[in-house]
PAKE-959317 format. One record per residue: x, z, y negated of N, C-alpha, C in turn; residue in one letter. Coordinates in pm, whole numbers, padded with zeros to 5 digits, always signed. Layout:
! residues N
XZYXZYXZYa;...
This chain:
! residues 415
+07757-02703-01677+07765-02782-01799+07815-02921-01765m;+07725-03003-01710+07761-03139-01679+07850-03158-01559g;+07864-03054-01476+07952-03065-01361+07875-03066-01231c;+07745-03069-01239+07666-03065-01117+07682-02936-01043g;+07700-02824-01117+07728-02698-01052+07607-02607-01043t;+07494-02650-01096+07379-02561-01101+07293-02577-00979s;+07211-02476-00956+07121-02480-00842+07014-02587-00865k;+06956-02634-00758+06846-02730-00769+06716-02656-00791v;+06699-02549-00718+06577-02469-00728+06612-02322-00736l;+06522-02240-00793+06547-02096-00792+06553-02044-00650p;+06657-01973-00618+06666-01914-00486+06577-01791-00479e;+06524-01757-00363+06438-01641-00351+06511-01513-00381p;+06438-01417-00436+06498-01288-00463+06525-01215-00334t;+06626-01129-00338+06660-01051-00220+06668-00904-00258r;+06691-00820-00157+06696-00679-00183+06815-00642-00271d;+06925-00713-00258+07043-00685-00337+07031-00759-00470v;+07023-00683-00579+07000-00744-00709+07111-00842-00747q;+07232-00813-00705+07344-00894-00746+07335-01036-00692l;+07253-01059-00592+07238-01194-00538+07174-01287-00640d;+07111-01230-00744+07045-01312-00843+07144-01371-00943l;+07269-01323-00941+07371-01384-01026+07411-01515-00963v;+07393-01624-01035+07418-01755-00979+07565-01790-00989k;+07625-01816-00877+07766-01851-00873+07783-01998-00909k;+07867-02025-01008+07893-02163-01048+07998-02220-00954v;+07957-02311-00867+08046-02370-00770+08066-02517-00800e;+08178-02574-00759+08203-02716-00783+08098-02803-00715p;+08080-02922-00770+07986-03019-00715+08022-03050-00570y;+07919-03051-00484+07944-03070-00341+07876-03194-00284t;+07829-03280-00370+07762-03401-00322+07863-03510-00292g;+07818-03635-00296+07905-03747-00261+08004-03773-00373r;+08133-03763-00342+08237-03781-00442+08234-03920-00503d;+08204-04021-00421+08207-04157-00472+08100-04180-00578d;+07982-04122-00555+07875-04137-00654+07910-04061-00781i;+07964-03941-00765+07995-03860-00883+08105-03926-00967y;+08205-03987-00900+08310-04055-00973+08253-04174-01050k;+08157-04243-00991+08092-04354-01060+08020-04303-01184c;+07958-04186-01171+07885-04126-01283+07981-04098-01399f;+08095-04036-01369+08193-04007-01472+08246-04137-01532i;+08274-04236-01446+08327-04364-01492+08228-04433-01584k;+08099-04427-01548+07996-04491-01631+07990-04427-01768d;+08002-04291-01771+07997-04221-01899+08114-04264-01988h;+08229-04283-01929+08347-04320-02008+08330-04457-02073c;+08248-04544-02013+08231-04680-02063+08129-04688-02174k;+08044-04585-02188+07935-04593-02285+07990-04587-02427i;+07942-04677-02514+07990-04683-02651+07872-04678-02747k;+07905-04678-02874+07801-04673-02977+07706-04790-02962a;+07577-04759-02983+07476-04863-02976+07431-04897-02837g;+07481-04823-02739+07441-04850-02601+07300-04804-02577s;+07236-04853-02472+07098-04815-02444+07087-04669-02405p;+06967-04628-02372+06940-04488-02338+07028-04442-02224s;+07059-04311-02219+07146-04257-02117+07082-04263-01980p;+07161-04240-01873+07105-04241-01738+06991-04143-01727p;+06886-04182-01655+06770-04096-01639+06787-04005-01518q;+06738-03882-01535+06736-03789-01423+06591-03752-01398h;+06528-03814-01304+06387-03787-01278+06375-03654-01207a;+06388-03547-01285+06398-03415-01223+06360-03308-01321n;+06257-03234-01294+06220-03123-01379+06304-03001-01350s;+06380-03006-01242+06466-02894-01205+06609-02944-01201y;+06692-02897-01297+06826-02949-01308+06913-02914-01189p;+07017-02996-01171+07112-02973-01063+07115-03094-00971g;+07233-03128-00924+07250-03242-00834+07192-03371-00891n;+07206-03389-01024+07154-03511-01087+07242-03630-01055h;+07182-03744-01030+07254-03870-01013+07190-03973-01104l;+07266-04069-01153+07208-04174-01236+07097-04247-01163p;+06992-04281-01238+06875-04343-01176+06905-04482-01121a;+07011-04548-01174+07039-04683-01127+07108-04686-00993n;+07142-04568-00937+07201-04564-00804+07090-04559-00702l;+07096-04642-00602+06990-04647-00501+06987-04520-00420s;+06869-04483-00375+06853-04361-00298+06906-04381-00156q;+06995-04294-00108+07049-04307+00027+06938-04302+00131p;+06961-04369+00245+06861-04374+00351+06821-04237+00400e;+06915-04141+00416+06875-04007+00461+06773-03943+00368p;+06784-03970+00237+06689-03913+00142+06548-03969+00165c;+06541-04100+00196+06412-04160+00224+06348-04098+00347k;+06430-04069+00445+06379-04005+00566+06326-03866+00536n;+06397-03796+00446+06353-03661+00409+06220-03665+00336k;+06203-03766+00251+06076-03781+00179+05961-03795+00279v;+05980-03883+00377+05877-03904+00478+05851-03775+00556a;+05956-03702+00585+05945-03577+00661+05862-03475+00586k;+05891-03458+00456+05819-03358+00380+05680-03406+00340y;+05664-03537+00328+05532-03592+00297+05433-03558+00408c;+05482-03564+00532+05397-03533+00647+05351-03389+00646a;+05427-03301+00582+05393-03159+00578+05295-03125+00468k;+05279-03216+00371+05195-03185+00255+05048-03179+00292f;+04978-03092+00223+04834-03079+00243+04766-03209+00203d;+04663-03248+00275+04595-03375+00250+04529-03380+00112t;+04492-03265+00057+04433-03263-00077+04535-03311-00181r;+04662-03278-00155+04769-03318-00247+04798-03467-00232v;+04816-03513-00109+04851-03654-00087+04735-03748-00120t;+04613-03695-00120+04500-03778-00158+04501-03807-00308a;+04561-03719-00384+04562-03732-00529+04695-03784-00582k;+04804-03753-00511+04938-03791-00556+05013-03869-00448y;+05082-03972-00494+05165-04053-00404+05308-04000-00413d;+05363-03951-00302+05497-03894-00303+05602-04005-00304i;+05693-03999-00402+05791-04105-00423+05932-04069-00377k;+05978-03949-00406+06117-03914-00375+06135-03764-00367a;+06228-03725-00283+06267-03584-00275+06368-03557-00385l;+06339-03459-00470+06428-03425-00581+06530-03320-00538i;+06485-03219-00471+06576-03112-00430+06503-03008-00348g;+06581-02910-00301+06518-02807-00220+06595-02677-00228r;+06526-02567-00200+06586-02435-00194+06555-02372-00060g;+06578-02243-00050+06557-02175+00078+06411-02177+00122s;+06319-02168+00026+06177-02162+00060+06095-02265-00018f;+06160-02366-00072+06086-02461-00155+06148-02600-00153s;+06065-02697-00187+06108-02836-00200+06042-02892-00325h;+06111-02983-00394+06055-03048-00511+06058-03199-00489v;+05945-03263-00510+05936-03408-00493+05883-03472-00620v;+05925-03594-00644+05871-03673-00753+05749-03746-00701r;+05639-03740-00774+05514-03800-00729+05453-03886-00840v;+05353-03962-00802+05279-04043-00899+05130-04021-00876e;+05061-03991-00985+04916-03972-00975+04852-04105-00936h;+04775-04105-00829+04723-04230-00775+04631-04303-00873r;+04557-04230-00954+04461-04293-01044+04525-04336-01176a;+04606-04247-01236+04662-04276-01369+04803-04336-01364t;+04870-04327-01247+05009-04374-01230+05108-04290-01311k;+05065-04177-01359+05153-04088-01435+05246-04014-01339q;+05377-04011-01367+05470-03940-01279+05468-03790-01303p;+05484-03714-01196+05490-03568-01204+05593-03518-01102y;+05618-03389-01106+05700-03325-01003+05612-03223-00933a;+05624-03215-00803+05551-03112-00727+05652-03022-00657i;+05638-02894-00683+05722-02796-00616+05638-02729-00507k;+05683-02745-00383+05613-02684-00271+05689-02559-00227m;+05624-02444-00232+05686-02317-00195+05619-02263-00070i;+05699-02231+00029+05647-02172+00152+05623-02023+00129e;+05499-01982+00138+05463-01843+00109+05442-01758+00234t;+05470-01814+00351+05454-01735+00473+05563-01630+00484k;+05673-01648+00406+05780-01549+00401+05764-01464+00275y;+05799-01338+00285+05783-01246+00172+05860-01295+00050r;+05985-01341+00071+06066-01386-00041+06003-01505-00112e;+05946-01597-00033+05880-01712-00091+05760-01672-00175g;+05683-01575-00125+05566-01527-00199+05608-01465-00332r;+05718-01389-00329+05764-01323-00451+05809-01423-00556e;+05882-01525-00511+05927-01629-00604+05807-01701-00663v;+05713-01736-00578+05595-01810-00622+05513-01729-00722c;+05486-01604-00689+05405-01519-00777+05472-01500-00912e;+05605-01481-00910+05679-01460-01035+05674-01583-01125s;+05701-01699-01066+05704-01820-01147+05566-01859-01196e;+05467-01845-01110+05330-01879-01152+05279-01786-01261l;+05317-01659-01253+05271-01563-01354+05320-01601-01493s;+05434-01670-01498+05489-01716-01626+05428-01850-01666v;+05434-01948-01576+05392-02083-01611+05243-02094-01642l;+05161-02009-01581+05017-02013-01609+04984-01964-01750r;+05079-01895-01813+05055-01839-01945+05106-01927-02058r;+05190-02023-02027+05256-02098-02134+05197-02237-02154v;+05189-02276-02278+05148-02412-02315+05214-02443-02449r;+05327-02509-02441+05406-02538-02561+05475-02672-02543h;+05488-02746-02650+05544-02881-02642+05687-02884-02593t;+05762-02774-02610+05902-02771-02569+05926-02690-02442n;+05821-02669-02365+05832-02596-02239+05765-02677-02129i;+05832-02689-02016+05778-02766-01904+05640-02711-01868i;+05544-02799-01846+05405-02758-01830+05358-02763-01685q;+05290-02658-01644+05225-02655-01514+05092-02729-01527l;+05071-02830-01444+04951-02913-01453+04837-02857-01368i;+04863-02835-01241+04764-02775-01152+04833-02716-01030e;+04758-02637-00955+04813-02567-00839+04721-02587-00719v;+04778-02619-00605+04706-02625-00478+04759-02512-00389f;+04670-02439-00328+04712-02328-00243+04656-02343-00102e;+04741-02315-00003+04699-02308+00137+04743-02174+00192t;+04720-02154+00319+04755-02025+00379+04906-02000+00376q;+04985-02106+00393+05130-02089+00404+05209-02154+00292d;+05143-02227+00201+05215-02300+00097+05140-02298-00036c;+05218-02310-00143+05163-02331-00276+05228-02456-00334v;+05146-02546-00388+05195-02670-00448+05176-02662-00599y;+05287-02662-00672+05283-02654-00818+05310-02793-00876m;+05208-02853-00937+05222-02984-01000+05268-02960-01144v;+05383-03021-01180+05441-02997-01311+05478-03126-01381m;+05498-03115-01513+05547-03229-01589+05681-03273-01533e;+05710-03401-01545+05837-03455-01499+05919-03500-01619l;+06034-03436-01637+06124-03473-01746+06221-03579-01696a;+06212-03699-01752+06291-03812-01704+06403-03854-01799t;+06420-03780-01909+06517-03822-02010+06658-03774-01988g;+06680-03691-01886+06815-03646-01855+06853-03517-01924g;+06968-03464-01885+07018-03339-01942+07069-03359-02084e;+07072-03250-02157+07112-03251-02297+07248-03317-02317l;+07349-03277-02238+07483-03325-02263+07507-03466-02212f;+07428-03510-02115+07435-03650-02076+07395-03738-02194d;+07293-03694-02268+07247-03771-02383+07352-03772-02495r;+07418-03659-02515+07521-03651-02619+07636-03746-02588i;+07680-03746-02462+07791-03834-02422+07752-03980-02442i;+07627-04013-02411+07583-04152-02419+07567-04201-02562a;+07548-04107-02656+07531-04147-02795+07665-04184-02858k;+07660-04267-02963+07783-04302-03033+07813-04207-03146g;+07716-04121-03177+07733-04030-03290+07662-03899-03260s;+07724-03789-03302+07659-03659-03291+07711-03571-03403f;+07620-03525-03487+07657-03447-03603+07592-03309-03597t;+07628-03225-03694+07565-03092-03700+07415-03104-03723e;+07377-03206-03796+07233-03227-03817+07163-03255-03685r;+07226-03334-03599+07170-03358-03465+07161-03228-03387d;+07264-03145-03398+07267-03018-03326+07154-02926-03370a;+07130-02919-03501+07024-02832-03549+06886-02881-03507t;+06870-03013-03496+06741-03066-03450+06713-03025-03306r;+06819-03029-03223+06804-02985-03085+06772-02836-03081v;+06847-02758-03155+06829-02612-03152+06694-02570-03209l;+06643-02644-03306+06511-02611-03360+06405-02619-03251q;+06412-02723-03169+06315-02739-03061+06329-02628-02957m;+06454-02598-02920+06476-02493-02821+06434-02357-02875v;+06472-02327-02998+06437-02199-03059+06286-02184-03074l;+06218-02293-03105+06073-02286-03119+06009-02249-02985d;+06062-02307-02875+06011-02274-02743+06044-02129-02704g;+06165-02085-02735+06205-01948-02702+06125-01847-02784v;+06102-01876-02912+06020-01787-02996+05881-01771-02935k;+05824-01881-02890+05692-01877-02827+05693-01790-02701y;+05794-01808-02617+05805-01728-02495+05816-01579-02528l;+05901-01546-02624+05922-01406-02658+05796-01343-02719h;+05719-01422-02791+05593-01371-02846+05495-01336-02735m;+05505-01407-02622+05419-01380-02506+05475-01270-02416l;+05592-01218-02451+05654-01116-02368+05727-01176-02248g;+05771-01300-02259+05841-01368-02150+05988-01387-02186i;+06076-01346-02098+06219-01367-02115+06266-01465-02009t;+06331-01571-02049+06371-01677-01955+06481-01629-01861h;+06584-01569-01914+06696-01508-01841+06791-01608-01773r;+06771-01738-01795+06866-01834-01739+06875-01958-01829d;+06878-01934-01960+06892-02046-02052+07035-02099-02045l;+07047-02229-02027+07176-02297-02022+07150-02446-02039k;+07253-02525-02070+07230-02668-02097+07160-02742-01985p;+07190-02705-01859+07129-02775-01746+06978-02755-01740e;+06928-02652-01806+06784-02624-01806+06714-02675-01931n;+06785-02755-02011+06728-02819-02128+06726-02970-02104l;+06609-03024-02080+06596-03165-02043+06516-03243-02147l;+06550-03370-02162+06471-03459-02247+06350-03508-02169y;+06237-03514-02238+06112-03552-02173+06113-03698-02129y;+06170-03786-02212+06178-03927-02176+06308-03984-02233h;+06350-04104-02190+06479-04159-02232+06486-04207-02377p;+06373-04215-02446+06371-04267-02583+06444-04177-02681g;+06486-04235-02793+06560-04160-02895+06475-04052-02962t;+06343-04067-02956+06253-03971-03020+06204-03865-02922d;+06267-03853-02806+06220-03759-02704+06238-03614-02748s;+06145-03532-02706+06157-03388-02729+06243-03325-02620k;+06294-03206-02650+06368-03125-02553+06270-03030-02486i;+06286-03009-02355+06197-02918-02283+06278-02812-02209m;+06231-02688-02218+06292-02577-02145+06233-02576-02004i;+06319-02573-01903+06273-02579-01764+06329-02462-01684t;+06288-02456-01559+06338-02360-01459+06311-02215-01496d;+06196-02165-01456+06156-02029-01484+06167-01940-01361f;+06259-01976-01271+06276-01900-01148+06323-01758-01167g;+06392-01729-01278+06440-01593-01305+06368-01528-01423l;+06265-01594-01473+06195-01543-01591+06124-01412-01560a;+06112-01330-01663+06043-01202-01651+05934-01193-01756s;+05816-01146-01717+05704-01135-01809+05652-00992-01808a;+05610-00945-01925+05552-00812-01934+05430-00818-02025w;+05341-00725-02005+05219-00718-02084+05224-00596-02176k;+05142-00597-02277+05138-00485-02370+05108-00356-02295k;+05183-00254-02329+05165-00126-02261+05266-00105-02150g;+05324-00216-02100+05426-00205-01996+05562-00179-02058d;+05656-00135-01975+05792-00117-02019+05856-00256-02035d;+05897-00290-02158+05950-00424-02184+06098-00435-02149c;+06160-00325-02107+06301-00328-02073+06319-00381-01931l;+06420-00462-01913+06452-00518-01782+06582-00458-01731m;+06598-00455-01599+06715-00393-01540+06786-00480-01436k;+06721-00587-01392+06779-00671-01286+06902-00745-01336t;+07009-00741-01259+07129-00817-01289+07108-00960-01241t;+07094-01053-01336+07068-01191-01297+07114-01286-01406c;+07126-01413-01371+07166-01514-01467+07280-01597-01414g;+07336-01683-01499+07453-01763-01466+07573-01702-01537t;+07681-01673-01466+07791-01590-01519+07835-01622-01662p;+07863-01749-01693+07914-01782-01827+07814-01757-01939e;+07687-01736-01905+07583-01719-02006+07522-01578-02007y;+07573-01490-01921+07517-01355-01909+07559-01270-02028i;+07464-01197-02085+07491-01111-02201+07565-00985-02157a;+07643-00924-02248+07721-00805-02214+07639-00690-02158p;+07519-00667-02214+07440-00553-02170+07395-00568-02025e;+07382-00689-01975+07348-00709-01834+07467-00671-01747i;+07588-00708-01791+07707-00679-01712+07732-00529-01696l;+07700-00451-01800+07720-00307-01790+07597-00236-01736v;+07502-00316-01689+07382-00264-01623+07301-00168-01711r;+07290-00205-01836+07203-00130-01926+07065-00196-01927k;+06959-00119-01947+06828-00182-01966+06836-00277-02085p;+06777-00394-02072+06793-00495-02176+06659-00557-02214y;+06661-00630-02324+06540-00693-02378+06558-00845-02380t;+06464-00913-02446+06472-01059-02453+06589-01108-02538n;+06666-01015-02596+06784-01056-02674+06890-01122-02587s;+06879-01106-02453+06974-01173-02365+06958-01325-02374v;+06836-01371-02404+06814-01515-02423+06886-01565-02548d;+06893-01480-02651+06958-01519-02774+07109-01529-02756m;+07167-01440-02674+07308-01451-02641+07336-01586-02573w;+07251-01620-02476+07268-01748-02405+07258-01865-02502a;+07171-01856-02602+07159-01962-02701+07283-01970-02789l;+07351-01856-02808+07478-01858-02880+07583-01935-02802g;+07586-01913-02671+07680-01987-02585+07647-02137-02589v;+07518-02169-02579+07475-02309-02581+07512-02375-02714i;+07493-02304-02824+07526-02358-02956+07675-02388-02968s;+07757-02298-02914+07902-02317-02916+07939-02445-02839y;+07881-02461-02721+07908-02579-02639+07856-02705-02709i;+07740-02694-02769+07677-02808-02834+07765-02866-02945l;+07840-02780-03014+07922-02824-03126+08066-02856-03088l;+08105-02826-02965+08245-02846-02929+08267-02914-02794s;+08171-02901-02703+08191-02952-02568+08274-02860-02482g;+08302-02740-02531+08379-02640-02456+08300-02511-02445t;+08343-02423-02354+08276-02296-02332+08342-02186-02414m;+08265-02096-02474+08326-01985-02546+08391-01884-02453p;+08330-01866-02335+08383-01773-02235+08400-01849-02104f;+08524-01860-02058+08548-01935-01936+08677-01889-01871e;+08667-01861-01741+08785-01823-01663+08750-01835-01516d;+08840-01890-01437+08815-01903-01294+08805-01766-01228d;+08871-01668-01286+08864-01531-01235+08743-01462-01294n;+08651-01420-01209+08526-01362-01256+08547-01234-01336r;+08641-01152-01296+08665-01027-01369+08715-01055-01510t;+08807-01150-01525+08857-01184-01658+08747-01245-01744r;+08661-01324-01680+08547-01382-01753+08459-01272-01809l;+08426-01173-01726+08341-01063-01770+08406-00984-01883y;+08538-00967-01875+08608-00896-01981+08595-00969-02114r;+08608-01101-02109+08591-01180-02232+08452-01159-02291q;+08352-01164-02203+08213-01149-02249+08190-01011-02308i;+08237-00908-02240+08216-00771-02287+08282-00745-02421l;+08394-00811-02446+08464-00796-02573+08413-00895-02678k;+08331-00990-02636+08287-01094-02728+08405-01176-02776g;+08498-01202-02687+08625-01266-02722+08615-01418-02710k;+08607-01485-02824+08606-01631-02829+08671-01674-02960y;+08705-01801-02972+08773-01848-03092+08720-01985-03132s;+08756-02025-03253+08720-02157-03305+08846-02242-03322y;+08929-02243-03220+09052-02322-03226+09034-02454-03153s;+09112-02553-03191+09103-02685-03128+08995-02772-03188g;+08997-02898-03148+08896-02994-03197+08763-02970-03127e;+08651-02988-03201+08639-03035-03340+08616-02924-03441p;+08653-02800-03410+08616-02686-03493+08660-02697-03639w;+08778-02756-03672+08811-02769-03814+08709-02850-03893p;+08634-02935-03824+08534-03018-03892+08394-02956-03891s;+08381-02840-03829+08250-02773-03820+08234-02678-03937v;+08116-02673-03995+08091-02593-04115+08095-02443-04085s;+08123-02367-04189+08123-02221-04177+07983-02168-04148n;+07881-02237-04197+07743-02195-04170+07713-02204-04020l;+07762-02309-03956+07740-02326-03813+07810-02215-03735a;+07932-02182-03776+08007-02075-03709+07939-01940-03731k;+07883-01920-03849+07811-01795-03877+07688-01784-03788d;+07621-01896-03766+07504-01898-03678+07542-01853-03537f;+07654-01906-03486+07700-01869-03353+07739-01722-03349i;+07812-01677-03452+07858-01537-03456+07740-01440-03453d;+07632-01476-03517+07516-01386-03522+07437-01384-03391r;+07466-01479-03304+07404-01479-03171+07496-01416-03067l;+07627-01439-03079+07723-01383-02984+07772-01247-03031l;+07678-01164-03072+07708-01026-03110+07698-00938-02986a;+07804-00864-02955+07807-00782-02834+07696-00679-02835v;+07670-00620-02950+07561-00523-02963+07431-00601-02979d;+07337-00589-02884+07213-00668-02892+07131-00640-03017p;+07146-00522-03075+07069-00490-03196+07120-00569-03317s;+07242-00623-03307+07297-00703-03416+07267-00852-03398d;+07208-00888-03288+07182-01027-03255+07056-01077-03327r;+07058-01201-03369+06938-01258-03430+06826-01274-03327m;+06703-01260-03372+06588-01295-03290+06567-01446-03302t;+06477-01499-03223+06448-01643-03230+06393-01680-03367a;+06308-01596-03423+06251-01623-03554+06360-01620-03662l;+06448-01521-03654+06558-01513-03750+06651-01633-03739q;+06676-01677-03615+06763-01792-03595+06701-01918-03655a;+06569-01932-03644+06501-02048-03703+06509-02046-03855l;+06526-01927-03912+06533-01914-04058+06676-01908-04109k;+06774-01919-04019+06914-01917-04061+06942-02037-04152h;+07021-02017-04259+07047-02126-04355+07099-02254-04290p;+07179-02242-04184+07232-02362-04119+07121-02445-04056w;+07024-02379-03993+06912-02449-03930+06815-02500-04036v;+06787-02417-04135+06691-02456-04239+06741-02574-04319v;+06870-02570-04356+06926-02679-04438+06966-02799-04355s;+06958-02785-04221+06999-02890-04128+07142-02934-04157m;+07225-02835-04189+07368-02857-04212+07391-02971-04311a;+07319-02967-04422+07326-03076-04519+07467-03100-04571a;+07546-02993-04582+07679-03007-04641+07778-03076-04548s;+07748-03080-04417+07844-03139-04324+07778-03229-04221s;+07653-03267-04247+07576-03339-04147+07632-03478-04115s;+07712-03535-04207+07762-03670-04185+07892-03675-04106m;+07950-03560-04075+08074-03559-03998+08042-03582-03851k;+08097-03689-03798+08070-03726-03659+08160-03647-03565n;+08099-03559-03484+08174-03476-03390+08174-03535-03250l;+08115-03653-03236+08090-03708-03103+08216-03725-03019h;+08321-03780-03079+08440-03811-03002+08498-03687-02936r;+08518-03582-03014+08577-03459-02960+08486-03394-02858s;+08356-03388-02889+08261-03323-02797+08255-03397-02665i;+08240-03530-02670+08228-03607-02546+08357-03601-02466s;+08472-03604-02534+08599-03594-02462+08611-03461-02391q;+08571-03354-02459+08578-03220-02399+08483-03208-02281n;+08362-03264-02295+08265-03258-02186+08314-03336-02064l;+08366-03455-02088+08413-03538-01977+08538-03478-01913l;+08622-03417-01994+08742-03353-01941+08704-03240-01847k;+08602-03164-01887+08558-03054-01802+08493-03106-01674r;+08413-03213-01686+08350-03271-01568+08455-03324-01471a;+08559-03389-01525+08666-03441-01441+08741-03328-01372s;+08762-03219-01444+08831-03104-01387+08752-03044-01272s;+08619-03038-01291+08532-02986-01184+08540-03075-01061c;+08544-03208-01084+08549-03302-00973+08679-03287-00895c;+08791-03267-00966+08921-03255-00902+08934-03128-00820q;+08860-03024-00861+08870-02896-00790+08777-02885-00670s;+08699-02991-00644+08600-02986-00537+08663-02961-00401t;+08770-03036-00366+08829-03026-00234+08881-02886-00204k;+08953-02828-00300+09008-02695-00277+08898-02592-00266s;+08791-02611-00345+08680-02516-00338+08608-02526-00204a;+08593-02649-00154+08524-02668-00027+08604-02604+00087q;+08736-02611+00081+08818-02554+00187+08808-02403+00193s;+08777-02342+00078+08767-02196+00073+08624-02147+00080n;+08530-02241+00091+08388-02204+00080+08343-02102+00183r;+08377-02123+00310+08328-02034+00416+08378-01893+00395s;+08503-01878+00353+08558-01745+00329+08492-01680+00210t;+08476-01757+00101+08418-01701-00021+08273-01662-00001k;+08197-01741+00078+08055-01712+00096+08034-01578+00163s;+08125-01539+00252+08112-01412+00321+08149-01295+00230n;+08236-01324+00132+08285-01216+00048+08214-01206-00086k;+08141-01313-00126+08092-01321-00263+08007-01202-00304s;+07919-01156-00216+07832-01046-00253+07911-00918-00275r;+08002-00888-00181+08082-00766-00193+08175-00772-00314r;+08238-00890-00334+08330-00904-00446+08258-00889-00579v;+08143-00955-00592+08067-00949-00717+08021-00807-00744l;+07975-00738-00641+07931-00601-00659+08048-00513-00704e;+08165-00533-00641+08281-00454-00678+08323-00483-00822w;+08321-00612-00861+08360-00650-00995+08273-00582-01100e;+08143-00587-01079+08051-00529-01177+08063-00377-01182l;+08083-00315-01066+08099-00170-01066+08224-00129-01141r;+08335-00203-01118+08460-00172-01185+08446-00189-01335e;+08385-00301-01376+08367-00325-01518+08274-00223-01581l;+08173-00183-01507+08080-00084-01557+08150+00048-01586n;+08235+00091-01493+08307+00216-01509+08407+00209-01624l;+08472+00093-01639+08579+00081-01736+08529+00057-01879r;+08412-00006-01891+08368-00046-02023+08241+00021-02074y;+08168+00088-01989+08039+00142-02032+08055+00244-02145q;+08154+00331-02132+08176+00432-02234+08218+00366-02365q;+08308+00267-02353+08355+00196-02473+08241+00119-02538q;+08158+00055-02454+08045-00024-02503+07944+00065-02574y;+07919+00182-02514+07821+00274-02573+07868+00323-02709a;+08002+00335-02724+08057+00382-02851+08048+00278-02959g;
């Protein structure tokens, strides 16, 4: 949530299911650049121009566009450009390396004829894990065509690589835009949620569950004030066809957004996306997380109990309808959770919070967001010093945590 803690690309699946749980780690890039980013946000006032652009269809490691690209990055661009298939480079001019994963790289490109910018994700398929990631993501993206979902433009395939040409979202992350604005009201929040819910409803109608909805995966298409929101990053998405078992069992997601039924390892449905939208809605209206703890076990306990509160600013200024909307999404029992269609018909969304739409929540929300970003930045050094030890233990610790919680809460949850 604005801390640069998310992955750049979906990591390949492994034999151990628990590896799919994404660990939220402190930002590990250049501290000087990140401090400048926070400092710039603090200076932005009402009436300021559009927020910093993130030319990146895949969130994570975002830097303001006005910062020059380091020389090593330029060298990497040239390095990966040389590896690209000539059919791709004949049609697209490679401009910058956006990010990379274990079996993939993403570059910003420009169509040579139209000058339209795009993102190309190159996945190495000579490895089994790379093939699995590629097949999974393509199976989803080839089926979707919606204004609020990142669009697959075309695909180039070779013996060892697949090149996925995709839309490029240059408007930045959701919360970067909120911080940059001088005003943010419940009416603004419902407009954002309407676009996201419309995209999620479409996915669920197709039998697709995103499984990693979070603010970092909601990007503005362009920097203008009239930009649409786009859902991105389908690396963990699951798709099923009619006649197939629609229940999912894989433990995956980002810890703070994982639904209770995933933690207790119960077969689950697309309602896990609605839980994540409840978390996003809470953050959208306050700039704080409903469930947050440095200790993973305590975090999971909070989630399993559905333990959150509406204390502190700006909650006294938030309408009861908005809180009811969140409560109906953060229901521990998935059968009590609203569907995307029901959420779109909720009185708060339908009325666009008419009774409280003029209350400006911007100051409290932006202060909370920046406070959290600053806290993440301060914890970077201590996290880096413990990184090598934690990386060796993370899989075992996470597996133990989930097993313990499963044993302690499954009976209670079932009741």
